[in-house]
CHARMM internal coordinates of N, CA and C (Angstrom, degrees):
IC EDIT
DIST 1 N 1 CA 1.3965
DIST 1 CA 1 C 1.6219
ANGL 1 N 1 CA 1 C 108.50
DIST 1 C 2 N 1.3205
ANGL 1 CA 1 C 2 N 114.74
DIHE 1 N 1 CA 1 C 2 N -48.36
DIST 2 N 2 CA 1.4031
ANGL 1 C 2 N 2 CA 122.40
DIHE 1 CA 1 C 2 N 2 CA -178.07
DIST 2 CA 2 C 1.5685
ANGL 2 N 2 CA 2 C 110.65
DIHE 1 C 2 N 2 CA 2 C -62.60
DIST 2 C 3 N 1.3107
ANGL 2 CA 2 C 3 N 114.72
DIHE 2 N 2 CA 2 C 3 N -32.35
DIST 3 N 3 CA 1.4993
ANGL 2 C 3 N 3 CA 117.70
DIHE 2 CA 2 C 3 N 3 CA -178.37
DIST 3 CA 3 C 1.5076
ANGL 3 N 3 CA 3 C 107.58
DIHE 2 C 3 N 3 CA 3 C -73.68
DIST 3 C 4 N 1.2733
ANGL 3 CA 3 C 4 N 122.19
DIHE 3 N 3 CA 3 C 4 N -36.14
DIST 4 N 4 CA 1.4974
ANGL 3 C 4 N 4 CA 126.68
DIHE 3 CA 3 C 4 N 4 CA 175.25
DIST 4 CA 4 C 1.5614
ANGL 4 N 4 CA 4 C 106.67
DIHE 3 C 4 N 4 CA 4 C -59.68
DIST 4 C 5 N 1.3058
ANGL 4 CA 4 C 5 N 118.74
DIHE 4 N 4 CA 4 C 5 N -45.65
DIST 5 N 5 CA 1.5171
ANGL 4 C 5 N 5 CA 120.36
DIHE 4 CA 4 C 5 N 5 CA -179.43
DIST 5 CA 5 C 1.5522
ANGL 5 N 5 CA 5 C 112.57
DIHE 4 C 5 N 5 CA 5 C -67.42
DIST 5 C 6 N 1.3674
ANGL 5 CA 5 C 6 N 116.26
DIHE 5 N 5 CA 5 C 6 N -37.33
DIST 6 N 6 CA 1.3779
ANGL 5 C 6 N 6 CA 120.98
DIHE 5 CA 5 C 6 N 6 CA 171.26
DIST 6 CA 6 C 1.4822
ANGL 6 N 6 CA 6 C 117.93
DIHE 5 C 6 N 6 CA 6 C -62.06
DIST 6 C 7 N 1.4199
ANGL 6 CA 6 C 7 N 116.15
DIHE 6 N 6 CA 6 C 7 N -40.66
DIST 7 N 7 CA 1.4250
ANGL 6 C 7 N 7 CA 118.39
DIHE 6 CA 6 C 7 N 7 CA 178.45
DIST 7 CA 7 C 1.6013
ANGL 7 N 7 CA 7 C 108.26
DIHE 6 C 7 N 7 CA 7 C -68.79
DIST 7 C 8 N 1.2945
ANGL 7 CA 7 C 8 N 118.66
DIHE 7 N 7 CA 7 C 8 N -38.43
DIST 8 N 8 CA 1.4020
ANGL 7 C 8 N 8 CA 123.85
DIHE 7 CA 7 C 8 N 8 CA 178.08
DIST 8 CA 8 C 1.5755
ANGL 8 N 8 CA 8 C 110.92
DIHE 7 C 8 N 8 CA 8 C -61.02
DIST 8 C 9 N 1.3693
ANGL 8 CA 8 C 9 N 117.54
DIHE 8 N 8 CA 8 C 9 N -42.04
DIST 9 N 9 CA 1.4370
ANGL 8 C 9 N 9 CA 118.80
DIHE 8 CA 8 C 9 N 9 CA -176.90
DIST 9 CA 9 C 1.4929
ANGL 9 N 9 CA 9 C 104.92
DIHE 8 C 9 N 9 CA 9 C -75.35
DIST 9 C 10 N 1.3671
ANGL 9 CA 9 C 10 N 119.73
DIHE 9 N 9 CA 9 C 10 N -34.00
DIST 10 N 10 CA 1.4480
ANGL 9 C 10 N 10 CA 117.47
DIHE 9 CA 9 C 10 N 10 CA -179.23
DIST 10 CA 10 C 1.5895
ANGL 10 N 10 CA 10 C 113.73
DIHE 9 C 10 N 10 CA 10 C -66.10
DIST 10 C 11 N 1.3705
ANGL 10 CA 10 C 11 N 111.04
DIHE 10 N 10 CA 10 C 11 N -33.56
DIST 11 N 11 CA 1.5278
ANGL 10 C 11 N 11 CA 117.59
DIHE 10 CA 10 C 11 N 11 CA 177.33
DIST 11 CA 11 C 1.5026
ANGL 11 N 11 CA 11 C 108.55
DIHE 10 C 11 N 11 CA 11 C -63.56
DIST 11 C 12 N 1.3637
ANGL 11 CA 11 C 12 N 113.38
DIHE 11 N 11 CA 11 C 12 N -43.84
DIST 12 N 12 CA 1.4054
ANGL 11 C 12 N 12 CA 119.59
DIHE 11 CA 11 C 12 N 12 CA -179.22
DIST 12 CA 12 C 1.5733
ANGL 12 N 12 CA 12 C 113.80
DIHE 11 C 12 N 12 CA 12 C -61.78
DIST 12 C 13 N 1.3094
ANGL 12 CA 12 C 13 N 111.44
DIHE 12 N 12 CA 12 C 13 N -40.24
DIST 13 N 13 CA 1.5486
ANGL 12 C 13 N 13 CA 115.35
DIHE 12 CA 12 C 13 N 13 CA -179.97
DIST 13 CA 13 C 1.5574
ANGL 13 N 13 CA 13 C 107.18
DIHE 12 C 13 N 13 CA 13 C -71.28
DIST 13 C 14 N 1.2403
ANGL 13 CA 13 C 14 N 119.23
DIHE 13 N 13 CA 13 C 14 N -37.80
DIST 14 N 14 CA 1.4776
ANGL 13 C 14 N 14 CA 119.98
DIHE 13 CA 13 C 14 N 14 CA -179.59
DIST 14 CA 14 C 1.5717
ANGL 14 N 14 CA 14 C 109.67
DIHE 13 C 14 N 14 CA 14 C -64.99
DIST 14 C 15 N 1.3688
ANGL 14 CA 14 C 15 N 115.29
DIHE 14 N 14 CA 14 C 15 N -44.05
DIST 15 N 15 CA 1.4622
ANGL 14 C 15 N 15 CA 114.12
DIHE 14 CA 14 C 15 N 15 CA -179.63
DIST 15 CA 15 C 1.5073
ANGL 15 N 15 CA 15 C 110.72
DIHE 14 C 15 N 15 CA 15 C -70.72
DIST 15 C 16 N 1.3199
ANGL 15 CA 15 C 16 N 118.66
DIHE 15 N 15 CA 15 C 16 N -38.41
DIST 16 N 16 CA 1.4133
ANGL 15 C 16 N 16 CA 117.36
DIHE 15 CA 15 C 16 N 16 CA 176.71
DIST 16 CA 16 C 1.5497
ANGL 16 N 16 CA 16 C 115.63
DIHE 15 C 16 N 16 CA 16 C -66.42
DIST 16 C 17 N 1.3033
ANGL 16 CA 16 C 17 N 116.80
DIHE 16 N 16 CA 16 C 17 N -36.22
DIST 17 N 17 CA 1.4505
ANGL 16 C 17 N 17 CA 120.48
DIHE 16 CA 16 C 17 N 17 CA 171.22
DIST 17 CA 17 C 1.5176
ANGL 17 N 17 CA 17 C 114.44
DIHE 16 C 17 N 17 CA 17 C -62.49
DIST 17 C 18 N 1.3380
ANGL 17 CA 17 C 18 N 113.91
DIHE 17 N 17 CA 17 C 18 N -41.26
DIST 18 N 18 CA 1.4958
ANGL 17 C 18 N 18 CA 118.25
DIHE 17 CA 17 C 18 N 18 CA 176.91
DIST 18 CA 18 C 1.5856
ANGL 18 N 18 CA 18 C 114.24
DIHE 17 C 18 N 18 CA 18 C -67.49
DIST 18 C 19 N 1.3310
ANGL 18 CA 18 C 19 N 113.48
DIHE 18 N 18 CA 18 C 19 N -32.96
DIST 19 N 19 CA 1.4535
ANGL 18 C 19 N 19 CA 118.20
DIHE 18 CA 18 C 19 N 19 CA 173.61
DIST 19 CA 19 C 1.6218
ANGL 19 N 19 CA 19 C 111.94
DIHE 18 C 19 N 19 CA 19 C -67.74
DIST 19 C 20 N 1.2410
ANGL 19 CA 19 C 20 N 113.86
DIHE 19 N 19 CA 19 C 20 N -43.12
DIST 20 N 20 CA 1.4603
ANGL 19 C 20 N 20 CA 119.24
DIHE 19 CA 19 C 20 N 20 CA 174.25
DIST 20 CA 20 C 1.4136
ANGL 20 N 20 CA 20 C 115.93
DIHE 19 C 20 N 20 CA 20 C -58.25
DIST 20 C 21 N 1.2966
ANGL 20 CA 20 C 21 N 117.35
DIHE 20 N 20 CA 20 C 21 N -47.17
DIST 21 N 21 CA 1.4380
ANGL 20 C 21 N 21 CA 126.26
DIHE 20 CA 20 C 21 N 21 CA 175.28
DIST 21 CA 21 C 1.5383
ANGL 21 N 21 CA 21 C 111.56
DIHE 20 C 21 N 21 CA 21 C -58.89
DIST 21 C 22 N 1.3441
ANGL 21 CA 21 C 22 N 117.92
DIHE 21 N 21 CA 21 C 22 N -49.80
DIST 22 N 22 CA 1.4012
ANGL 21 C 22 N 22 CA 122.55
DIHE 21 CA 21 C 22 N 22 CA 174.30
DIST 22 CA 22 C 1.4922
ANGL 22 N 22 CA 22 C 116.96
DIHE 21 C 22 N 22 CA 22 C -59.95
DIST 22 C 23 N 1.2880
ANGL 22 CA 22 C 23 N 115.87
DIHE 22 N 22 CA 22 C 23 N -37.84
DIST 23 N 23 CA 1.4378
ANGL 22 C 23 N 23 CA 124.74
DIHE 22 CA 22 C 23 N 23 CA 175.35
DIST 23 CA 23 C 1.4380
ANGL 23 N 23 CA 23 C 113.34
DIHE 22 C 23 N 23 CA 23 C -66.03
DIST 23 C 24 N 1.3348
ANGL 23 CA 23 C 24 N 117.36
DIHE 23 N 23 CA 23 C 24 N -46.73
DIST 24 N 24 CA 1.4752
ANGL 23 C 24 N 24 CA 125.41
DIHE 23 CA 23 C 24 N 24 CA 179.07
DIST 24 CA 24 C 1.5149
ANGL 24 N 24 CA 24 C 110.42
DIHE 23 C 24 N 24 CA 24 C -63.71
DIST 24 C 25 N 1.1884
ANGL 24 CA 24 C 25 N 121.11
DIHE 24 N 24 CA 24 C 25 N -30.86
DIST 25 N 25 CA 1.5565
ANGL 24 C 25 N 25 CA 122.89
DIHE 24 CA 24 C 25 N 25 CA -175.36
DIST 25 CA 25 C 1.5357
ANGL 25 N 25 CA 25 C 105.29
DIHE 24 C 25 N 25 CA 25 C -87.05
DIST 25 C 26 N 1.3365
ANGL 25 CA 25 C 26 N 121.08
DIHE 25 N 25 CA 25 C 26 N -24.23
DIST 26 N 26 CA 1.4761
ANGL 25 C 26 N 26 CA 119.26
DIHE 25 CA 25 C 26 N 26 CA -170.07
DIST 26 CA 26 C 1.5308
ANGL 26 N 26 CA 26 C 110.42
DIHE 25 C 26 N 26 CA 26 C -90.39
DIST 26 C 27 N 1.3098
ANGL 26 CA 26 C 27 N 119.90
DIHE 26 N 26 CA 26 C 27 N -23.28
DIST 27 N 27 CA 1.4019
ANGL 26 C 27 N 27 CA 121.10
DIHE 26 CA 26 C 27 N 27 CA -174.60
DIST 27 CA 27 C 1.4676
ANGL 27 N 27 CA 27 C 113.34
DIHE 26 C 27 N 27 CA 27 C -120.75
DIST 27 C 28 N 1.3071
ANGL 27 CA 27 C 28 N 124.15
DIHE 27 N 27 CA 27 C 28 N 102.99
DIST 28 N 28 CA 1.4925
ANGL 27 C 28 N 28 CA 122.49
DIHE 27 CA 27 C 28 N 28 CA 178.17
DIST 28 CA 28 C 1.4948
ANGL 28 N 28 CA 28 C 115.07
DIHE 27 C 28 N 28 CA 28 C -76.95
DIST 28 C 29 N 1.2827
ANGL 28 CA 28 C 29 N 115.86
DIHE 28 N 28 CA 28 C 29 N 104.18
DIST 29 N 29 CA 1.4295
ANGL 28 C 29 N 29 CA 120.42
DIHE 28 CA 28 C 29 N 29 CA 173.93
DIST 29 CA 29 C 1.5939
ANGL 29 N 29 CA 29 C 111.48
DIHE 28 C 29 N 29 CA 29 C -145.52
DIST 29 C 30 N 1.2833
ANGL 29 CA 29 C 30 N 119.93
DIHE 29 N 29 CA 29 C 30 N -170.61
DIST 30 N 30 CA 1.5250
ANGL 29 C 30 N 30 CA 118.32
DIHE 29 CA 29 C 30 N 30 CA -174.37
DIST 30 CA 30 C 1.5007
ANGL 30 N 30 CA 30 C 116.47
DIHE 29 C 30 N 30 CA 30 C -71.96
DIST 30 C 31 N 1.2796
ANGL 30 CA 30 C 31 N 113.27
DIHE 30 N 30 CA 30 C 31 N -20.72
DIST 31 N 31 CA 1.5894
ANGL 30 C 31 N 31 CA 119.84
DIHE 30 CA 30 C 31 N 31 CA -176.54
DIST 31 CA 31 C 1.4506
ANGL 31 N 31 CA 31 C 108.02
DIHE 30 C 31 N 31 CA 31 C -96.93
DIST 31 C 32 N 1.3692
ANGL 31 CA 31 C 32 N 124.53
DIHE 31 N 31 CA 31 C 32 N 0.49
DIST 32 N 32 CA 1.4527
ANGL 31 C 32 N 32 CA 122.62
DIHE 31 CA 31 C 32 N 32 CA -175.73
DIST 32 CA 32 C 1.6129
ANGL 32 N 32 CA 32 C 108.44
DIHE 31 C 32 N 32 CA 32 C -66.38
DIST 32 C 33 N 1.2306
ANGL 32 CA 32 C 33 N 126.44
DIHE 32 N 32 CA 32 C 33 N -40.70
DIST 33 N 33 CA 1.4985
ANGL 32 C 33 N 33 CA 125.56
DIHE 32 CA 32 C 33 N 33 CA 179.34
DIST 33 CA 33 C 1.5491
ANGL 33 N 33 CA 33 C 109.49
DIHE 32 C 33 N 33 CA 33 C -57.51
DIST 33 C 34 N 1.3715
ANGL 33 CA 33 C 34 N 115.26
DIHE 33 N 33 CA 33 C 34 N -41.30
DIST 34 N 34 CA 1.4942
ANGL 33 C 34 N 34 CA 118.80
DIHE 33 CA 33 C 34 N 34 CA -178.75
DIST 34 CA 34 C 1.5337
ANGL 34 N 34 CA 34 C 109.59
DIHE 33 C 34 N 34 CA 34 C -66.00
DIST 34 C 35 N 1.3126
ANGL 34 CA 34 C 35 N 114.24
DIHE 34 N 34 CA 34 C 35 N -46.14
DIST 35 N 35 CA 1.5094
ANGL 34 C 35 N 35 CA 116.90
DIHE 34 CA 34 C 35 N 35 CA 179.47
DIST 35 CA 35 C 1.4331
ANGL 35 N 35 CA 35 C 108.26
DIHE 34 C 35 N 35 CA 35 C -61.13
DIST 35 C 36 N 1.3178
ANGL 35 CA 35 C 36 N 118.70
DIHE 35 N 35 CA 35 C 36 N -39.60
DIST 36 N 36 CA 1.4883
ANGL 35 C 36 N 36 CA 120.60
DIHE 35 CA 35 C 36 N 36 CA 179.86
DIST 36 CA 36 C 1.4954
ANGL 36 N 36 CA 36 C 111.96
DIHE 35 C 36 N 36 CA 36 C -55.82
DIST 36 C 37 N 1.3664
ANGL 36 CA 36 C 37 N 111.48
DIHE 36 N 36 CA 36 C 37 N -49.78
DIST 37 N 37 CA 1.5172
ANGL 36 C 37 N 37 CA 117.77
DIHE 36 CA 36 C 37 N 37 CA -178.32
DIST 37 CA 37 C 1.5614
ANGL 37 N 37 CA 37 C 109.40
DIHE 36 C 37 N 37 CA 37 C -68.66
DIST 37 C 38 N 1.3177
ANGL 37 CA 37 C 38 N 119.09
DIHE 37 N 37 CA 37 C 38 N -35.52
DIST 38 N 38 CA 1.4245
ANGL 37 C 38 N 38 CA 116.88
DIHE 37 CA 37 C 38 N 38 CA 177.85
DIST 38 CA 38 C 1.5035
ANGL 38 N 38 CA 38 C 114.90
DIHE 37 C 38 N 38 CA 38 C -71.05
DIST 38 C 39 N 1.3881
ANGL 38 CA 38 C 39 N 116.83
DIHE 38 N 38 CA 38 C 39 N -33.25
DIST 39 N 39 CA 1.3387
ANGL 38 C 39 N 39 CA 120.05
DIHE 38 CA 38 C 39 N 39 CA 177.26
DIST 39 CA 39 C 1.5326
ANGL 39 N 39 CA 39 C 112.36
DIHE 38 C 39 N 39 CA 39 C -67.17
DIST 39 C 40 N 1.3372
ANGL 39 CA 39 C 40 N 115.12
DIHE 39 N 39 CA 39 C 40 N -38.05
DIST 40 N 40 CA 1.4457
ANGL 39 C 40 N 40 CA 120.98
DIHE 39 CA 39 C 40 N 40 CA -177.28
DIST 40 CA 40 C 1.6282
ANGL 40 N 40 CA 40 C 106.00
DIHE 39 C 40 N 40 CA 40 C -71.76
DIST 40 C 41 N 1.2437
ANGL 40 CA 40 C 41 N 119.26
DIHE 40 N 40 CA 40 C 41 N -35.02
DIST 41 N 41 CA 1.4658
ANGL 40 C 41 N 41 CA 121.14
DIHE 40 CA 40 C 41 N 41 CA -178.14
DIST 41 CA 41 C 1.5042
ANGL 41 N 41 CA 41 C 108.38
DIHE 40 C 41 N 41 CA 41 C -71.77
DIST 41 C 42 N 1.3330
ANGL 41 CA 41 C 42 N 116.57
DIHE 41 N 41 CA 41 C 42 N -47.00
DIST 42 N 42 CA 1.5252
ANGL 41 C 42 N 42 CA 116.99
DIHE 41 CA 41 C 42 N 42 CA 177.21
DIST 42 CA 42 C 1.5244
ANGL 42 N 42 CA 42 C 115.69
DIHE 41 C 42 N 42 CA 42 C -64.78
DIST 42 C 43 N 1.3393
ANGL 42 CA 42 C 43 N 114.08
DIHE 42 N 42 CA 42 C 43 N -41.37
DIST 43 N 43 CA 1.4966
ANGL 42 C 43 N 43 CA 116.54
DIHE 42 CA 42 C 43 N 43 CA 173.07
DIST 43 CA 43 C 1.5364
ANGL 43 N 43 CA 43 C 113.31
DIHE 42 C 43 N 43 CA 43 C -59.73
DIST 43 C 44 N 1.3058
ANGL 43 CA 43 C 44 N 118.48
DIHE 43 N 43 CA 43 C 44 N -41.34
DIST 44 N 44 CA 1.5278
ANGL 43 C 44 N 44 CA 123.09
DIHE 43 CA 43 C 44 N 44 CA -179.86
DIST 44 CA 44 C 1.5764
ANGL 44 N 44 CA 44 C 103.93
DIHE 43 C 44 N 44 CA 44 C -66.24
DIST 44 C 45 N 1.3350
ANGL 44 CA 44 C 45 N 120.49
DIHE 44 N 44 CA 44 C 45 N -47.92
DIST 45 N 45 CA 1.4692
ANGL 44 C 45 N 45 CA 120.41
DIHE 44 CA 44 C 45 N 45 CA 179.82
DIST 45 CA 45 C 1.4908
ANGL 45 N 45 CA 45 C 111.79
DIHE 44 C 45 N 45 CA 45 C -56.74
DIST 45 C 46 N 1.3030
ANGL 45 CA 45 C 46 N 117.45
DIHE 45 N 45 CA 45 C 46 N -40.14
DIST 46 N 46 CA 1.4575
ANGL 45 C 46 N 46 CA 121.76
DIHE 45 CA 45 C 46 N 46 CA 176.40
DIST 46 CA 46 C 1.4769
ANGL 46 N 46 CA 46 C 114.45
DIHE 45 C 46 N 46 CA 46 C -62.25
DIST 46 C 47 N 1.2711
ANGL 46 CA 46 C 47 N 117.59
DIHE 46 N 46 CA 46 C 47 N -47.95
DIST 47 N 47 CA 1.4386
ANGL 46 C 47 N 47 CA 122.94
DIHE 46 CA 46 C 47 N 47 CA 178.08
DIST 47 CA 47 C 1.6474
ANGL 47 N 47 CA 47 C 112.56
DIHE 46 C 47 N 47 CA 47 C -61.87
DIST 47 C 48 N 1.3318
ANGL 47 CA 47 C 48 N 109.33
DIHE 47 N 47 CA 47 C 48 N -45.48
DIST 48 N 48 CA 1.5194
ANGL 47 C 48 N 48 CA 109.48
DIHE 47 CA 47 C 48 N 48 CA 176.26
DIST 48 CA 48 C 1.4850
ANGL 48 N 48 CA 48 C 114.92
DIHE 47 C 48 N 48 CA 48 C -66.27
DIST 48 C 49 N 1.3113
ANGL 48 CA 48 C 49 N 114.82
DIHE 48 N 48 CA 48 C 49 N -34.75
DIST 49 N 49 CA 1.4894
ANGL 48 C 49 N 49 CA 119.12
DIHE 48 CA 48 C 49 N 49 CA 178.16
DIST 49 CA 49 C 1.5440
ANGL 49 N 49 CA 49 C 111.13
DIHE 48 C 49 N 49 CA 49 C -68.00
DIST 49 C 50 N 1.2943
ANGL 49 CA 49 C 50 N 115.93
DIHE 49 N 49 CA 49 C 50 N -37.48
DIST 50 N 50 CA 1.5273
ANGL 49 C 50 N 50 CA 118.72
DIHE 49 CA 49 C 50 N 50 CA 173.39
DIST 50 CA 50 C 1.5263
ANGL 50 N 50 CA 50 C 113.43
DIHE 49 C 50 N 50 CA 50 C -65.83
DIST 50 C 51 N 1.2516
ANGL 50 CA 50 C 51 N 115.97
DIHE 50 N 50 CA 50 C 51 N -42.73
DIST 51 N 51 CA 1.4865
ANGL 50 C 51 N 51 CA 119.77
DIHE 50 CA 50 C 51 N 51 CA -179.81
DIST 51 CA 51 C 1.5256
ANGL 51 N 51 CA 51 C 108.66
DIHE 50 C 51 N 51 CA 51 C -62.99
DIST 51 C 52 N 1.3123
ANGL 51 CA 51 C 52 N 117.60
DIHE 51 N 51 CA 51 C 52 N -49.78
DIST 52 N 52 CA 1.4846
ANGL 51 C 52 N 52 CA 117.46
DIHE 51 CA 51 C 52 N 52 CA -178.72
DIST 52 CA 52 C 1.4591
ANGL 52 N 52 CA 52 C 113.53
DIHE 51 C 52 N 52 CA 52 C -66.38
DIST 52 C 53 N 1.3562
ANGL 52 CA 52 C 53 N 116.89
DIHE 52 N 52 CA 52 C 53 N -32.74
DIST 53 N 53 CA 1.5228
ANGL 52 C 53 N 53 CA 115.46
DIHE 52 CA 52 C 53 N 53 CA 177.69
DIST 53 CA 53 C 1.4427
ANGL 53 N 53 CA 53 C 109.63
DIHE 52 C 53 N 53 CA 53 C -68.77
DIST 53 C 54 N 1.4069
ANGL 53 CA 53 C 54 N 120.18
DIHE 53 N 53 CA 53 C 54 N -44.86
DIST 54 N 54 CA 1.3366
ANGL 53 C 54 N 54 CA 123.60
DIHE 53 CA 53 C 54 N 54 CA -178.01
DIST 54 CA 54 C 1.5369
ANGL 54 N 54 CA 54 C 111.32
DIHE 53 C 54 N 54 CA 54 C -56.72
DIST 54 C 55 N 1.3888
ANGL 54 CA 54 C 55 N 114.16
DIHE 54 N 54 CA 54 C 55 N -45.85
DIST 55 N 55 CA 1.4933
ANGL 54 C 55 N 55 CA 120.34
DIHE 54 CA 54 C 55 N 55 CA 176.38
DIST 55 CA 55 C 1.4424
ANGL 55 N 55 CA 55 C 114.91
DIHE 54 C 55 N 55 CA 55 C -60.62
DIST 55 C 56 N 1.3536
ANGL 55 CA 55 C 56 N 115.59
DIHE 55 N 55 CA 55 C 56 N -38.36
DIST 56 N 56 CA 1.4337
ANGL 55 C 56 N 56 CA 115.58
DIHE 55 CA 55 C 56 N 56 CA 174.38
DIST 56 CA 56 C 1.5481
ANGL 56 N 56 CA 56 C 118.14
DIHE 55 C 56 N 56 CA 56 C -67.93
DIST 56 C 57 N 1.3193
ANGL 56 CA 56 C 57 N 114.73
DIHE 56 N 56 CA 56 C 57 N -38.89
DIST 57 N 57 CA 1.4164
ANGL 56 C 57 N 57 CA 124.19
DIHE 56 CA 56 C 57 N 57 CA 177.18
DIST 57 CA 57 C 1.5803
ANGL 57 N 57 CA 57 C 108.06
DIHE 56 C 57 N 57 CA 57 C -62.78
DIST 57 C 58 N 1.3139
ANGL 57 CA 57 C 58 N 118.91
DIHE 57 N 57 CA 57 C 58 N -44.37
DIST 58 N 58 CA 1.4360
ANGL 57 C 58 N 58 CA 118.61
DIHE 57 CA 57 C 58 N 58 CA -179.65
DIST 58 CA 58 C 1.5142
ANGL 58 N 58 CA 58 C 110.92
DIHE 57 C 58 N 58 CA 58 C -68.77
DIST 58 C 59 N 1.3399
ANGL 58 CA 58 C 59 N 117.43
DIHE 58 N 58 CA 58 C 59 N -31.21
DIST 59 N 59 CA 1.4114
ANGL 58 C 59 N 59 CA 120.76
DIHE 58 CA 58 C 59 N 59 CA -176.57
DIST 59 CA 59 C 1.5284
ANGL 59 N 59 CA 59 C 109.49
DIHE 58 C 59 N 59 CA 59 C -70.88
DIST 59 C 60 N 1.3014
ANGL 59 CA 59 C 60 N 116.44
DIHE 59 N 59 CA 59 C 60 N -43.94
DIST 60 N 60 CA 1.5008
ANGL 59 C 60 N 60 CA 120.23
DIHE 59 CA 59 C 60 N 60 CA 177.09
DIST 60 CA 60 C 1.5008
ANGL 60 N 60 CA 60 C 111.97
DIHE 59 C 60 N 60 CA 60 C -69.96
DIST 60 C 61 N 1.3005
ANGL 60 CA 60 C 61 N 121.46
DIHE 60 N 60 CA 60 C 61 N -34.82
DIST 61 N 61 CA 1.3691
ANGL 60 C 61 N 61 CA 121.34
DIHE 60 CA 60 C 61 N 61 CA 175.06
DIST 61 CA 61 C 1.5404
ANGL 61 N 61 CA 61 C 111.28
DIHE 60 C 61 N 61 CA 61 C -64.37
DIST 61 C 62 N 1.2874
ANGL 61 CA 61 C 62 N 117.25
DIHE 61 N 61 CA 61 C 62 N -33.52
DIST 62 N 62 CA 1.5523
ANGL 61 C 62 N 62 CA 118.42
DIHE 61 CA 61 C 62 N 62 CA 178.29
DIST 62 CA 62 C 1.4668
ANGL 62 N 62 CA 62 C 108.42
DIHE 61 C 62 N 62 CA 62 C -71.95
DIST 62 C 63 N 1.2846
ANGL 62 CA 62 C 63 N 120.05
DIHE 62 N 62 CA 62 C 63 N -39.64
DIST 63 N 63 CA 1.4858
ANGL 62 C 63 N 63 CA 120.81
DIHE 62 CA 62 C 63 N 63 CA 177.36
DIST 63 CA 63 C 1.5183
ANGL 63 N 63 CA 63 C 110.40
DIHE 62 C 63 N 63 CA 63 C -63.55
DIST 63 C 64 N 1.3159
ANGL 63 CA 63 C 64 N 117.67
DIHE 63 N 63 CA 63 C 64 N -42.14
DIST 64 N 64 CA 1.4669
ANGL 63 C 64 N 64 CA 123.94
DIHE 63 CA 63 C 64 N 64 CA -178.66
DIST 64 CA 64 C 1.4865
ANGL 64 N 64 CA 64 C 105.99
DIHE 63 C 64 N 64 CA 64 C -62.97
DIST 64 C 65 N 1.2575
ANGL 64 CA 64 C 65 N 120.41
DIHE 64 N 64 CA 64 C 65 N -43.02
DIST 65 N 65 CA 1.4899
ANGL 64 C 65 N 65 CA 122.79
DIHE 64 CA 64 C 65 N 65 CA -178.91
DIST 65 CA 65 C 1.5403
ANGL 65 N 65 CA 65 C 110.02
DIHE 64 C 65 N 65 CA 65 C -67.04
DIST 65 C 66 N 1.3005
ANGL 65 CA 65 C 66 N 119.35
DIHE 65 N 65 CA 65 C 66 N -37.55
DIST 66 N 66 CA 1.4010
ANGL 65 C 66 N 66 CA 119.71
DIHE 65 CA 65 C 66 N 66 CA 175.51
DIST 66 CA 66 C 1.5067
ANGL 66 N 66 CA 66 C 115.78
DIHE 65 C 66 N 66 CA 66 C -68.23
DIST 66 C 67 N 1.3368
ANGL 66 CA 66 C 67 N 115.33
DIHE 66 N 66 CA 66 C 67 N -34.26
DIST 67 N 67 CA 1.5175
ANGL 66 C 67 N 67 CA 117.06
DIHE 66 CA 66 C 67 N 67 CA 175.18
DIST 67 CA 67 C 1.5024
ANGL 67 N 67 CA 67 C 110.21
DIHE 66 C 67 N 67 CA 67 C -71.37
DIST 67 C 68 N 1.2791
ANGL 67 CA 67 C 68 N 117.58
DIHE 67 N 67 CA 67 C 68 N -33.34
DIST 68 N 68 CA 1.4682
ANGL 67 C 68 N 68 CA 123.09
DIHE 67 CA 67 C 68 N 68 CA 178.33
DIST 68 CA 68 C 1.5097
ANGL 68 N 68 CA 68 C 110.82
DIHE 67 C 68 N 68 CA 68 C -66.20
DIST 68 C 69 N 1.3045
ANGL 68 CA 68 C 69 N 115.70
DIHE 68 N 68 CA 68 C 69 N -34.95
DIST 69 N 69 CA 1.4606
ANGL 68 C 69 N 69 CA 118.17
DIHE 68 CA 68 C 69 N 69 CA -173.80
DIST 69 CA 69 C 1.4875
ANGL 69 N 69 CA 69 C 107.93
DIHE 68 C 69 N 69 CA 69 C -79.27
DIST 69 C 70 N 1.3264
ANGL 69 CA 69 C 70 N 120.24
DIHE 69 N 69 CA 69 C 70 N -22.85
DIST 70 N 70 CA 1.4802
ANGL 69 C 70 N 70 CA 123.46
DIHE 69 CA 69 C 70 N 70 CA 179.06
DIST 70 CA 70 C 1.5542
ANGL 70 N 70 CA 70 C 114.51
DIHE 69 C 70 N 70 CA 70 C -76.52
DIST 70 C 71 N 1.2699
ANGL 70 CA 70 C 71 N 116.13
DIHE 70 N 70 CA 70 C 71 N -22.91
DIST 71 N 71 CA 1.4423
ANGL 70 C 71 N 71 CA 118.81
DIHE 70 CA 70 C 71 N 71 CA -177.23
DIST 71 CA 71 C 1.5719
ANGL 71 N 71 CA 71 C 111.14
DIHE 70 C 71 N 71 CA 71 C -91.65
END
COOR INIT
IC SEED 1 N 1 CA 1 C
IC BUILD
């Protein structure tokens, strides 16, 4: 259950970061570099969160399968 929430949050971070990157490149003003950095940080956080969540989900699935094979 927690892994599904983590994947949902990671997807939102990835979409938000992509939106910030797109917004920063389309409008040239004084705050564009900050939006570019924020977009890159949020996008990276989303990718890292997704990778860690998928890793955890696969790990617990493997443990569950091992326990099921023992019974």
